[in-house]
N, C-alpha and C positions, 0 to 999 in steps of 0.2 A: 355614183359615177366612179369609174376606175381611175386610179391615180398612177402616175409614173413612179419611177424609182426614187425620185426626190420630192414626191408629194404633188407634183404639177398635173393639171389636166392635159389631155391630149392636145387641145388647142394651144395651151401654154407651152407645151413641148415643141409644137410646130414653130411657134414664134421664137423660141429659144435656139432652134436649129438653123435658121437662116439669118446671117449677119447682114448689116447694111452694105449695099453694093455687091453682095453675093448673088449669083444666078445658079439655080440648081435645077436639074432635070427632075422628073417625078420620082425616078428610082433613087436618086441621090437623096432627096428630101425624105422620101418614104423610109430609106434605110436608116437615116439619122434619127428620125422620130422613133422607129421601132427599137433603137438602142437605148431610148430613154424610158420605155415602159412596155408593158405586156398587154397592150390594147388589142382588140380584135381587129382584124383587117378592115372590116366594114366601118368600124369607128374612125380609124385613121383616114380612110377614103372620104367618109362623110364630113369630117372636120376639115380636111384639105379642101373640099368643095365650098364648105360654109364660109371660109375665110377669104375666098377670092373676090376681090373688089370688082372686077370686070366680068362678072358672070351673073346677069340680071336675075335669072330664074333662082339662083341661090339666095339673092337678096330678098326675094319674095318668100322663099321657103323658110329661111332662118332669119326672120326679121329682128330678133334680139341680138344677133351676133355682130359684133364690130369687126368688119373684114380688114385685112391688112396685107394680103398678098395680091400681087399683080401676075396674071399668067400671060406670058408673051405669046406671039403668033407661032413660035417654034415649040410651044408647049412647056417651056421651062419657066420656073417661078422666081420671083424677086419680091422684095418688099415694095409696097406701093409708096410712091412719093408724088404728091400732087404737083410738084414743081417740075417733074420730068416726064410724068406719064399723062396721057390725055384725060380729060375730064370724063368722069363716068356718067353715062346717061341711062336712066331706067327706061 
């Protein structure tokens, strides 16, 4: 598996790129991740899908992945917080 400039996985880079309380568009988050490593576009896209809490098909496809991002109705991303976001139903 390819590693980023600091040895992190693409998924770890995604986590690193979005701070608590921050809300980012796909383009903003994608560009931040791309600055941390030379992953293929498909890798970044798949990892972004895999870590979305409120995307049930991703939960079934990537069963071993611990999701941590919430995708809002407007398509922007933020860290999932069970205290402020709705309960996720499969």
